N, C-alpha and C positions, 0 to 999 in steps of 0.2 A: 690542084693544092702546090702552092709555091715551096718547095725545099729550101732551106737556109739551115745552115750548118751556124751555131752560137760558141762566138769567145765568150769567157771569162768574164769579162768589163760591164757586157752588156747583163746578162744576170746579177749579177756586183750592184751597179745604180739600176734596174729596176727593182731589185729589192730592199735596195734602201730608200729608195720612193713609193714603194707598196704596192710596185706595180704587176710582178711578176706574173701575177693571174692573168693579164690582159695579152701577153706576149702568144700563149695558148689559145684565146679568142679571136685572132684573126685568124684569116686565110692562106697558113703557112704550117709548112710541118717541118716540126724543130727537132734537130741534132745537132750533138755532140761529140766530143771524146772525151775517154776516160781521162784521159790527160790530163783537157778542161776542165775536167770535174773535181781534181784533187787537186787543183790553183785554189776554189773555195774554201774555205772554212768551213769547222764542222755544222754551225748557223747557219747560213749559205749553204749547203749539203742539203740540211733537212728539207732547207724551203722548197731544194728541186725536187729534193727525192718525191712526194707525193705527185708532181707531175713523172717521171719516171715510174712510178708507182703505175698511176692510169693508164698509161703508156700514149704520152701526150707528147713525153722528150725522153728520142731515143738515144743513151749513150752507146757509143760506140768503143768496141774491144780491136784493135789489131792483133796479126799473125806476128810473128816473129817475121817471114820474109816482107810482109807489109812495115813493120816497123822496120825494117833495113833501105825498105825505098823511100820511106819519110826521111833518114836520118841522110841521103843522098840527095836529094833535094837540092837545087840550086839555087840559093834564094838567098836574101839580103842577112846578114852574121847578127841583124840586130834581133833578129827572130828567135824565141826560145824555142824547145825541141813542141811545146804545147801549141805554140801556132802553126807548125810548119803540119800540126797534126790537122790542124782549121785547113787548110789551102789541101791537103793532100783531099780527104774526106772531101772536102767540097766541088774537086774537082773530080773523084769518082761517082760523085752523084749529081753534080753538073746542078749546083746548087748553087741558092745564095748566100755570101758570107757577112754575118751579121758581126759587125765590130767597130768601137770606134779609138782600137790601137791603132795609130800615126803609121808606126814601119809593117804591122799587119796589114795592115787597107795599102799601101803603096805593094806591097808584094803580091798581093791577089790582084790587081789590075794589072799588075806588069805580068801574071797569068793570064788574064781574060776573064778573072773572073768576076763577076757582079757582086759591090759590097755595099750594106748598106750599114747606117751607124742610128743611132740612140735618134736624132730628130724623125728621121723616116721612119720610125715607128710609133712615134708620137703622134704623126701625121694618120700611120694605118690607125692606130687607136682612135682617133676623131671621125676618121672614115665610117669606122665601124661602131660610131655612136657609145664608145664603150669612158668615152671623157669629153668633156666639155670644153671648148674654149678657155673660159677661165679656169679650167682645173688644168688644162693646158701649159697655161701661163705658170700659175702656184710652182707645177710640178718641175717645169724647166728653170724655173730662177731658183729653187732650192736645188735642184741638181747642179747647177751653177760655181754654187756655193762653195760642191764639195768636188766635184769635179774641175779639172783645171785645162782640163786637154780638151775641152768643149772646140770645135771652132766658133769662136768668138761673132765674126759677122754674121755665122749662118743663123745664129742661136737669137743673133739680134731683129734679122728679116723675119724669123719665123714669129716668135714674138709682137716684133711691130703688126705683122699680119693678122697673128690671132686675137691683137686686140682690138683689128679694125672689124675684124667680125662680130666680136663683143658688143662691139657699140653699133653694129648692122651696117656700115659702110664698106661695103664687098669691091 
């Protein structure tokens, strides 16, 4: 099973799309950090808490020594402390990072960490037969209506690919 460390924006987008449960239905083991969980509002935290209780989501707390190591990470100043915790944990676990945050993605790539975003998750949901192509199209269009940080060209490619699949023109 592939290990992943998930950033807050992935949780937020999946919650808004009412797709959070799908994250725990693909073949990934999901981790996040206490600092990332603190970035969620009460309603969002409540939504992830059932997955924490079911031991499908592991929230990692760091020791004081680890906090010092994280603070000392040489990464972009654009990153918040919570972002640094994601990089640190992913490196320690040899895990992929799930994030749509541009500066965090770039920092992960510099650290030679695998990074996936929401489009990769949509593809996983399709491959695991959790959603149909028409649902993927509907959800991605909805996501684009409230998330302007998405890579527009990649979204257009995916939408075209999924529309072709829907019409049977592979």
